[in-house]
N, C-alpha and C positions, 0 to 999 in steps of 0.2 A: 629298450626293454622295460616292461610293465615293472613297477615298484611293487613289492609285496606289503602286505598290509596284515597286522597280526593284531588281534583281538584277545584279551584275556582278561579274566575276573582276578582282582587282586584286594583281598581284605573286604571283599563287599562292593568296591569300585571298578568299573568298567575302565580298562586300559586300553589305548588304541596306539599301534607304534607302526611308521611306515617305513620300510627299509628298502632303500632306494641304491641303485648299484651305479648310475651316472654322475656320482660325486666325485669329482678330481680334483687332487690337492696339487699345489704348484709352489714350489720353495721361492722364497722372497729375495731377490737380488738386493744389493747395497744401492743401487740407483732407484729402486722403486722404495725403499725406506727412507731415502733421502727427499724424494718426490712428497711423501707423506708426512714428514719433517717440517716441510717448507709452507708456511701459512699463507704466502703469497700466490703458491701455484695449485694448493690443494683445498677444496671446501669441506671439511668434516662434516659439515651438517646435509651435504647434498647426497641422496641416494645413489649407488654406482650406476644405474641406468635411468637417472633424472633427466637426461639430454637426449635420450633416445626414445622416450615415449613408451617404455615397457614396464613391467612390473618387475619389482627385485625378488629374485627368489633366495629365499634363507633356510638352509638346512640346520637341524639342530637335533642333538641327541639328550637324552635322559636316563641316569643310572641312578636307582635306587639302591643305597648302601644299606639302609634298614631301617626297620619300623619297631619300636619300643615304647615303653611306659604307656599303656593303654590304661584308660581310666573310663570306666561303663557308667558313672555317675555323670560326668560333664563331657562324655564323647571326646575326650583330650588325647591325643597321641604324639610321640615323638618321630619326627621322620627325617632321615639324614639323606639328601639326593645332589647329585651333582649335574649341571647343564653343561653342554659343549656346542659351541657353534661352529 
C-alpha cells in the first residue's frame, strides 16, 4: 500500500508527515532481550542490515505538544515536542 503524505502549514512553517500502514510491531521475547544484553554476541554499533548489504529503514513520529512564549523582537518561541521511533 502506498504511504500517505500530509503537508500542512503550521505557524508559517511547512510540515510534511508521511503516514505508512506497513509498520508492524512484534513483542520482545526474553531470549531476544538476553541476546541484546550479551556483549559477546551482539554488536550495538552495527546497523540491523549491515551484513545484508541493504539500507536500514527507520520509522519515526513527531508529536507537537504546544508552542508558546512568542517574541516578535527576537523571533524566539518555546516548543514542546515528542519523538517516537
